[in-house]
C-alpha positions as CSV (number, residue, x, y, z in Angstrom):
1,X,15.5,0.0,-13.1
2,X,15.9,2.8,-10.3
3,X,16.3,1.8,-6.8
4,X,13.0,1.2,-4.6
5,X,13.5,4.4,-3.0
6,X,12.6,6.4,-5.9
7,X,9.3,4.6,-6.6
8,X,8.4,5.2,-3.1
9,X,9.0,8.6,-3.0
10,X,5.9,8.9,-5.4
11,X,3.3,7.0,-2.7
12,X,1.2,8.9,-1.1
13,X,1.8,7.6,2.5
14,X,4.5,5.3,4.1
15,X,4.8,2.0,3.0
16,X,2.6,-0.9,5.0
17,X,4.1,-3.8,5.8
18,X,2.2,-6.9,5.1
19,X,4.0,-9.8,6.3
20,X,6.6,-12.3,5.1
21,X,6.3,-14.4,1.9
22,X,8.7,-17.0,2.9
23,X,11.8,-14.9,3.9
24,X,10.9,-12.0,1.9
25,X,9.2,-8.9,3.3
26,X,6.3,-7.8,1.4
27,X,5.0,-4.3,1.8
28,X,2.6,-2.0,-0.2
29,X,2.1,1.4,-0.9
30,X,-0.6,3.7,-2.4
31,X,0.2,5.3,-5.7
32,X,-3.4,6.2,-6.8
33,X,-2.6,9.7,-6.7
34,X,-0.3,9.5,-9.6
35,X,-1.7,9.7,-12.9
36,X,-1.3,7.5,-16.1
37,X,1.4,9.6,-17.3
38,X,3.5,9.4,-14.2
39,X,3.0,6.0,-13.9
40,X,4.5,5.2,-17.0
41,X,7.3,7.6,-16.9
42,X,8.5,7.0,-13.2
43,X,8.0,3.1,-13.5
44,X,8.7,1.6,-16.6
45,X,6.9,1.1,-19.8
46,X,4.7,-1.7,-18.9
47,X,3.6,0.0,-15.9
48,X,-0.3,0.7,-15.7
49,X,-3.2,0.9,-13.4
50,X,-5.3,-2.2,-13.3
51,X,-8.4,-3.0,-11.1
52,X,-7.3,-5.8,-8.9
53,X,-10.2,-8.0,-10.1
54,X,-9.7,-7.8,-13.9
55,X,-6.0,-9.5,-13.0
56,X,-6.2,-11.4,-10.0
57,X,-7.3,-14.8,-12.1
58,X,-3.7,-14.4,-13.6
59,X,-2.0,-14.8,-10.2
60,X,-1.3,-17.6,-8.6
61,X,-3.0,-18.1,-5.0
62,X,0.2,-16.6,-2.5
63,X,0.4,-14.0,-4.8
64,X,-3.5,-13.3,-5.5
65,X,-3.7,-13.2,-1.1
66,X,-0.7,-10.8,-1.1
67,X,-2.4,-8.2,-3.8
68,X,-5.8,-8.6,-1.9
69,X,-4.3,-8.1,1.4
70,X,-2.3,-5.1,-0.3
71,X,-5.4,-3.4,-1.7
72,X,-7.6,-4.1,1.9
73,X,-5.4,-2.2,4.0
74,X,-4.5,0.5,1.7
75,X,-8.2,1.1,1.4
76,X,-8.7,0.8,4.8
77,X,-5.8,3.3,5.9
78,X,-7.6,5.7,3.0
79,X,-11.2,5.6,4.3
80,X,-10.6,5.2,8.0
81,X,-8.1,8.3,8.7
82,X,-9.5,8.8,12.1
83,X,-9.8,7.0,15.3
84,X,-13.1,5.4,16.1
85,X,-12.9,6.0,19.7
86,X,-11.4,9.2,20.1
87,X,-11.4,11.1,16.7
88,X,-8.0,12.2,16.6
89,X,-6.2,11.6,13.0
90,X,-4.4,8.2,13.0
91,X,-1.0,7.9,12.3
92,X,1.0,4.6,10.9
93,X,2.8,2.8,14.1
94,X,6.3,3.2,13.0
95,X,7.6,-0.6,14.3
96,X,4.6,-2.1,12.5
97,X,3.6,-0.2,9.5
98,X,0.2,-1.9,9.3
99,X,-1.6,-0.6,12.3
100,X,-2.9,2.7,12.4
101,X,-3.3,4.4,16.1
102,X,-4.2,7.6,17.3
103,X,-1.3,10.0,18.7
104,X,-2.2,9.6,22.1
105,X,-4.0,6.7,24.2
106,X,-7.7,7.9,25.1
């Protein structure tokens, strides 16, 4: 299996930090710009895009919560690219990776 960095190069944006699951840091990344063939070639034979609602029932409570949070954060970053106060394009906060901020304070 290729190193994680290889996969993350295929992401649309930088990974977003979700928090810790025990002692393990959890991140999400947006791979929605990839087509099915690229997913198959870059990740593994078993990889495929699936709607979260169709697989959520197969996940345990902790995994379902992580998956729902990941989906929510990626969707929020995709649909809210501008600051609601000043209108500037937001950028991921480097230290947090889950917070978007306008480049300059208003």
